[in-house]
matplotlib code that plots the C-alpha trace (Angstrom):
import matplotlib.pyplot as plt

x = [-0.1, 2.8, 4.7, 1.4, 0.8, 4.4, 3.6, 0.7, 2.8, 6.1, 5.3, 1.5, 2.1, -1.8, -2.0, -1.8, -4.9, -6.6, -6.1, -7.6, -10.5, -11.4, -11.3, -13.1, -15.8, -16.2, -16.3, -18.8, -21.1, -20.8, -21.6, -24.4, -25.8, -25.5, -26.6, -30.0, -30.2, -29.7, -31.9, -35.0, -34.5, -33.9, -37.3, -40.0, -37.6, -38.0, -41.8, -42.7, -40.0, -39.3, -37.2, -37.4, -34.2, -33.7, -34.1, -31.1, -28.9, -29.0, -28.5, -25.4, -24.1, -24.3, -22.9, -19.8, -19.4, -20.1, -17.1, -15.0, -15.4, -14.2, -11.2, -10.1, -10.2, -8.1, -5.8, -5.6, -4.8, -1.8, -0.8, -0.3, 0.6, 2.1, 5.3, 3.6, 1.3, 2.2, 2.8, 2.5, -0.8, -2.4, -1.5, -2.7, -5.8, -6.3, -5.2, -7.5, -10.1, -10.0, -9.8, -12.7, -14.9, -14.0, -14.7, -18.1, -19.2, -18.0, -19.9, -22.9, -23.6, -22.9, -25.5, -27.7, -27.4, -28.1, -31.2, -32.5, -31.6, -33.4, -36.4, -36.7, -35.5, -37.8, -36.5, -38.4, -35.5, -36.5, -33.4, -33.9, -37.5, -36.5, -34.2, -36.3, -38.6, -36.2, -34.0, -35.6, -34.5, -31.2, -30.1, -29.8, -27.0, -25.5, -24.9, -23.7, -21.1, -20.0, -18.9, -17.1, -15.2, -14.4, -13.3, -11.1, -9.7, -9.2, -7.0, -4.5, -3.5, -2.6, 0.3, 3.9, 3.2, 3.5, 6.8, 6.5, 9.5, 10.9, 12.5, 14.7, 16.5, 12.4, 11.1, 8.4, 10.3, 7.1, 4.8, 7.1, 6.0, 8.3, 7.2, 6.7, 7.2, 5.9, 7.5, 5.2, 5.2, 2.9, 2.2, 0.8, -1.0, -2.3, -3.7, -5.4, -6.8, -7.8, -9.8, -11.5, -12.3, -13.1, -15.7, -18.2, -16.9, -18.3, -21.4, -22.2, -21.2, -23.0, -26.2, -26.2, -25.6, -28.5, -31.0, -29.8, -30.3, -33.7, -34.8, -33.7, -35.6, -38.8, -38.0, -37.9, -41.0, -43.1, -41.9, -42.8, -46.3, -46.8, -49.8, -48.8, -46.0, -45.1, -45.3, -44.3, -43.6, -41.2, -39.2, -39.1, -37.1, -35.0, -34.1, -33.8, -31.1, -28.9, -29.3, -27.9, -25.7, -24.2, -23.8, -22.0, -19.4, -18.8, -18.7, -16.1, -13.8, -14.1, -12.7, -10.2, -9.2, -9.3, -6.8, -4.3, -4.6, -3.8, -1.3, 0.7, 1.5, 1.5, 2.7, 6.2, 4.2, 3.1, 0.8, -1.0, -1.3, -3.2, -5.4, -6.1, -6.8, -9.3, -11.0, -11.6, -14.3, -15.9, -17.6, -19.5, -20.5, -21.5, -23.4, -25.2, -26.2, -27.6, -29.4, -31.3, -32.3, -33.8, -35.8, -38.8, -38.6, -35.0, -35.3, -38.0, -35.7, -32.9, -34.9, -36.1, -32.5, -31.5, -34.5, -33.6, -29.9, -31.0, -33.5, -30.5, -28.2, -30.8, -31.1, -27.5, -26.8]
y = [0.0, 2.1, 1.6, 2.5, 5.7, 6.8, 6.2, 8.3, 11.2, 11.0, 9.5, 10.9, 14.7, 16.6, 17.4, 14.1, 13.3, 16.6, 15.1, 11.8, 13.1, 15.5, 12.6, 10.4, 12.9, 13.2, 9.6, 8.9, 11.7, 9.9, 6.6, 7.6, 9.8, 6.9, 4.4, 6.6, 6.8, 2.7, 2.1, 4.3, 2.5, -0.8, -1.1, -0.1, -2.6, -5.3, -4.7, -4.3, -6.6, -4.3, -1.0, 1.9, 2.9, 6.2, 3.8, 1.5, 4.2, 5.6, 2.3, 1.6, 4.9, 4.8, 1.5, 2.4, 5.4, 3.8, 1.2, 4.5, 6.1, 2.8, 2.9, 6.5, 6.3, 2.9, 4.7, 7.6, 6.0, 4.2, 7.2, 8.7, 5.9, 3.4, 3.1, 1.5, -1.3, -4.6, -6.0, -5.5, -7.2, -5.0, -2.2, -3.4, -4.4, -1.1, 1.1, -1.3, -0.8, 2.9, 3.6, 1.2, 2.7, 6.2, 5.5, 4.0, 7.0, 9.4, 7.1, 6.4, 10.2, 10.8, 8.5, 9.9, 13.5, 11.9, 10.2, 13.2, 15.4, 12.8, 12.6, 16.6, 17.9, 19.5, 19.0, 18.4, 16.6, 13.2, 11.6, 13.1, 11.9, 8.5, 8.5, 9.6, 6.7, 4.1, 5.4, 3.4, -0.2, 1.4, 2.3, -1.2, -1.7, 1.3, 0.3, -2.6, -1.4, 1.7, -1.4, -3.2, -0.3, 1.1, -2.7, -2.7, 0.8, 0.1, -3.4, -1.4, 0.2, -3.6, -3.7, -2.5, 1.0, 2.2, 1.3, 2.4, 3.3, 5.2, 8.4, 9.3, 12.1, 13.9, 14.5, 16.6, 17.9, 20.3, 17.6, 14.4, 12.4, 10.8, 11.3, 8.0, 9.0, 7.0, 6.3, 6.6, 6.9, 9.5, 9.8, 5.9, 7.1, 10.0, 8.6, 5.8, 8.4, 10.4, 7.6, 6.4, 10.0, 11.8, 9.9, 10.1, 13.9, 15.0, 13.0, 14.7, 17.9, 17.9, 16.2, 18.6, 21.7, 21.0, 20.1, 23.9, 25.2, 23.6, 24.9, 28.4, 28.3, 27.1, 29.6, 32.7, 31.6, 30.9, 34.9, 36.0, 34.2, 35.3, 37.4, 37.7, 38.9, 35.4, 32.3, 29.4, 26.9, 29.7, 30.1, 26.3, 26.0, 28.7, 26.5, 23.5, 25.7, 26.6, 23.1, 21.4, 24.2, 23.6, 19.6, 20.5, 22.7, 19.5, 17.3, 18.9, 19.6, 15.8, 14.5, 17.4, 16.4, 12.6, 13.4, 15.4, 12.4, 9.6, 11.0, 12.1, 15.5, 16.9, 13.5, 15.3, 18.0, 17.1, 19.8, 19.3, 15.2, 16.5, 18.7, 15.8, 13.6, 15.6, 16.7, 13.2, 11.9, 15.7, 15.3, 11.9, 13.4, 16.5, 15.3, 12.6, 15.5, 17.6, 14.6, 13.7, 17.7, 17.6, 14.4, 14.2, 10.6, 10.9, 14.4, 12.8, 9.9, 12.0, 13.9, 10.8, 9.9, 13.4, 12.9, 9.8, 10.8, 13.9, 11.7, 9.0, 11.9, 13.5, 10.2, 9.7, 13.2]
z = [-0.1, 0.8, -2.5, -4.5, -2.5, -3.2, -7.0, -7.0, -5.0, -6.6, -10.3, -11.5, -11.5, -10.6, -14.6, -15.6, -13.0, -14.5, -18.0, -17.4, -15.4, -17.7, -20.6, -18.1, -17.6, -21.3, -21.9, -19.2, -20.4, -23.9, -22.8, -20.6, -23.7, -26.5, -23.9, -23.8, -27.5, -27.8, -24.8, -26.3, -29.5, -28.6, -26.7, -29.6, -31.6, -29.3, -28.7, -32.5, -33.9, -36.5, -36.6, -39.0, -40.7, -38.9, -35.5, -37.1, -38.0, -34.4, -32.7, -34.8, -34.1, -30.6, -30.0, -32.1, -30.0, -26.6, -27.9, -29.0, -25.6, -24.0, -26.2, -25.9, -22.2, -22.0, -24.4, -22.5, -19.1, -21.3, -22.5, -18.7, -16.7, -18.6, -20.8, -23.6, -24.5, -23.4, -26.4, -30.6, -30.4, -27.7, -29.6, -32.9, -31.6, -29.9, -32.8, -35.5, -32.7, -32.4, -36.5, -37.1, -34.5, -35.8, -39.4, -38.3, -36.7, -39.3, -41.8, -39.7, -38.8, -42.5, -43.7, -41.2, -42.4, -45.9, -44.9, -43.4, -46.3, -48.5, -46.5, -45.5, -48.3, -51.2, -54.8, -58.0, -59.9, -61.0, -59.8, -56.4, -56.5, -57.6, -54.7, -52.1, -53.0, -52.6, -49.7, -47.3, -49.4, -50.2, -46.3, -44.8, -47.7, -47.2, -43.6, -44.4, -47.1, -44.3, -41.9, -44.3, -45.9, -42.1, -41.3, -44.5, -44.1, -40.4, -41.0, -42.8, -39.3, -37.8, -40.3, -39.1, -40.2, -36.3, -34.2, -30.9, -29.0, -25.7, -27.0, -23.6, -24.9, -25.1, -21.5, -20.0, -16.9, -16.5, -16.2, -15.0, -17.9, -21.0, -24.4, -26.4, -30.0, -33.1, -36.0, -39.1, -42.9, -43.1, -46.8, -46.4, -43.3, -44.9, -48.0, -46.1, -43.8, -46.7, -48.0, -45.1, -43.6, -47.0, -48.5, -45.4, -45.1, -48.4, -48.2, -44.7, -46.2, -49.4, -47.8, -45.1, -47.2, -49.5, -46.6, -45.4, -49.1, -49.2, -45.6, -46.2, -50.0, -48.3, -45.6, -47.9, -49.4, -46.4, -45.4, -48.6, -48.7, -44.7, -43.6, -40.0, -38.3, -36.5, -38.0, -35.8, -38.6, -40.3, -36.9, -36.6, -40.2, -38.9, -35.8, -37.8, -40.4, -37.3, -35.6, -38.8, -39.2, -35.7, -36.3, -39.9, -37.9, -34.9, -37.9, -39.6, -36.8, -35.5, -38.8, -38.8, -35.2, -36.2, -39.2, -36.8, -34.3, -36.6, -38.8, -35.6, -36.9, -33.9, -31.8, -30.7, -29.1, -25.5, -25.3, -28.6, -27.7, -24.7, -26.5, -29.2, -26.2, -24.9, -28.2, -29.8, -27.0, -26.8, -30.2, -29.7, -26.1, -27.7, -30.9, -29.2, -26.2, -29.1, -30.5, -27.3, -26.8, -30.2, -30.3, -27.6, -26.8, -26.3, -24.5, -22.3, -21.5, -20.4, -18.3, -16.5, -15.9, -14.4, -11.9, -11.0, -10.2, -8.5, -6.5, -5.6, -4.9, -2.2, -0.5, -0.2, 1.1]

ax = plt.figure().add_subplot(projection="3d")
ax.plot(x, y, z, "-o")
ax.set_aspect("equal")
plt.show()
């Protein structure tokens, strides 16, 4: 016990504990939020023995994010408290799982944006109308295809592209932590990251932009034909535009953070490594909370959980 206490006092600096606390809090919020999303969507699936396309996407998205939040917490713990992973197999499994779950997150979010665009947007083009008619049948195949693509590109990271070694010449005296460098073929990794990140990024950006354009055009039409000074329908459209724009900004920011993190561009900097460690789990947690706030069923379940936690804390303290 004394040895363990000495370790915490002399080997683990307060800043490292702060990093782990922030990441753990982000991961906990993300796991709870995605757990609510998963639970709310599983119940009607079990009851009705059927599931809608939107529910299926949300289920897959929540499962991938719960797995990702768990992986990032474990990686951060290793980053702070251990020299490296115990063996190359553990490191390979962690890296492949990390990339696979991130790619799945990007693809599922992009497909969710694409599905909402096709269902909500109002365009009179023949190709778009045909797509609107067939989207429910195409989405299951697109979901399976996205899983296959994510698995295929993430398997690349199991190869010996990453070589972990201890760089004793670079250590942080301020934080009492030794930096561990990763030797990377940046060109190869960047190309595979681009192939894995760019397609869903382009899909999500295009679908969201077109949806915003459609909503904006419809809002202007409603404004020109409005007779009163206040139109609730028009206000709801404006709110939807702001909300969709916020989702798009978060999505692009997450893709950029993931690209920088996986390409190890700033890996030599302890400060930027910490920033990326903190930024990575913030998007799945934040995006899921926004989904809950904008879905009546999810919002109701979230409030019920909050009230139960509040009652539990009152009974305990």
